[in-house]
C-alpha positions, 0 to 999 in steps of 0.5 A: 690534766695536771694535778691541781696546786694549793697555794695556802692563804693561813698566813695572810689573806685568810687572818686578814679577811676575817680578823683584820691580819691580827694574827701574832708571829707566836700563833704562827710558829709552833705549827710552821713545820709541819706545814712545811711537810704538806707539800703545798705549792706555796705558802701567802704569808707576807705582804697585803696588810701584814706589814703595816699591821705586824708595825702598828698593832702587833709591835713586831718588826715584819721583816723578823717575821718573814725571817721566822716563817722562812727559818721553819720552811725549807721546803716550801715557797713563800709568797707575798702580795705586791701592789705593784708601785703602791708596793705595800702603801697606798700611793705610788714609790719611786722606782728605787724603792721598789727595787729595794723592796723586791731586793730585800723582800727575796733576800729575807725568804720570799720566793714567789711575789703576787704583783697587782695594780688596781686599775689593771694597769701594766705599766705600774707593773714593770719594775716590780716584775723586772725586779722580781726576775732580777732577784731570781725570784718568782714574778706572778701578776695578778689581774683584779677582776671585776664586772663591767661593760668594758670586762670582755672576754676578749678583754682579759684574754689581750691581757693576759698577753700582755701579761706574758710580754711583761715576762712574768711567770705565771698569772694570777686572777684576783677577785678580792670581792667574790664576783666570779660566778662558777659559768663566768670562771669557766669561760674567764680561764678558758679565755686566759687560756687563748691569751697566754701560756702561763700557769693560772692561778685562781684567787677568790673569796667565799663572800658571795657563797660561789667561791667553791663552785668556781674554782671547781669550774675553773679548774675544769677550764684549765686551771693550774692553781687555787688559793685556799685557807685552812678551815678554821680560818676559811669561809665568810670573807675568806678562801674555801677551805684547803681540806674540802678542796683536796678532798673534794678533788681526791681521786679525780683527774684534778687530784692534788696529791695531799694527805689531808690527814696532814691538812687535818692536823693544821686545822686542828692546830688552828681552831682553838685560835679560831676559837679564842678571837670568836670569844673576844671579839677579833672574829665577828660572826658576822663576816663568816655568814655569805651574802649574795648582795655582793654580786649587786654592789661588787663591794669586797668585804673590807670597802663594806666595813669601812663604809659602814664605819664611816657612816656609823661616825657621821651618825649617818648608819640609815644611808648605807642602801643610798650609799651602797647604790651611788657606789656603781654610778662614781665607779662609771664615773671614775672609768670603772676601776676594780674595787681593790686597795686603793681604788676601793676606799677611793670609790667608796668614800667618795659615794659617801660624801656624795650621799651625805653632802645631798649634791655629787662632787660637791666635797671631794677627798684628795684622792678622789682628786689624784685618782682622776688625775691620773696619778694612779695609773690609767682606768679601762674606761675614761672618766666621765668628763663633765665629773672631771672637769668639775673635779680637776676645774681646769687641771689636766690629766696625767697620761703616762706611767705616774712613777716617771713623775717620782724622783728617787726616794731610797736617799731621803727615807734614809736620812730620814730614818737615822732621825730614829734609828742609830744605823738603820738596815735597809729594811728599816728604811723600807719600814719608813718609807712606807709608814713614817709615822707607824714606824717611828712609833715602832721603833721608839717602842723597839728602842725602849724594848731594847734598853730596857725600859719599855714604855707603858704605851708600848707595852700595852699596845704590844699585848693588844690586839685591837680591832 
């Protein structure tokens, strides 16, 4: 057994999970040179919600952040999370936008692109994988782990084979809700190993309290890489602690070879910022514990907080249990999709609507309609025909690859960006393509900064890190 490798998540998923992706670049930069000496398999630092948060809340250019991190990390691979045909947004984009985003990401410093689709529909990964390979990057396909009748070991084994056939360089199990139990993890890795010879990485969250135990069993089954977070931003809805997992494996056949003292230096650096986040309320103690109920409802942490917020706004806080019980029913009606962005928000919002209306599918948001119409891709099981008929009202479901219905978009986005940026870079155009309204506000802020006349509102936004 080769030594286990470690991917560090403190610069992306750890703070996305615990403080809503609000860590500014200024908190990262002082420790980057030291992190570069550790010897991680990779450092996940970009993608996911970091892009949106940089523009929307931190008034930072996410591309500048990436270039800054790369300038300090010469010896360490940088990794990003990429939502397949959704890129970093919530809807599908044309292939030319995907191609350009991959090309620019790698040109600006990304080495490993972790590509996933919320439905595990391989067709939605093809363009991103091909683009990553063409640009010389490492294409890792992440399979969204979930539970349900359709998700047998045979299903995972076949999917692993499909991933290898697509040309991926490695495979990741993405367990966004902390559902993977220790023995199930062992059995899953064994099944994946039967389906592929690719390296296998395991990504989970501590939400249900199982993660460290699950990692150990997955490692015993042959997992090659695990995702962990520097201790101050570990546990709770984040990942297991890097320092703890490295120490636990030290001296065994799975020894990571990493120096625990260097990892403790990294943790010591982030500790004061954690305390600052606790003091300001940005880091809530509610996300630091564990809850085995996660296994009952299969609701990821971000989805749960969204449900609570929706009910609170409607003045129906007392309906949370009813909504949590409705979530699995809606999920089954919708073909048992994994609950991850954007399918988690779609299923969750529909469950809230069903409970608040007192009648199932009386009110159907546009995103639910798009999911049922096949605009996000193919679900692992057929959807309930009665629900489909009620929602689509006679319209037919799309059966081919959704992006085949989208005309090239880069030219249109380039022209639109020129309204706000005199000579937009391709990076500016891509920022606008993904988040038009947010990017427009950011461009206005940046223009004001460059002219030395920053607006009060923009200055305020730059200094505040709202939850």
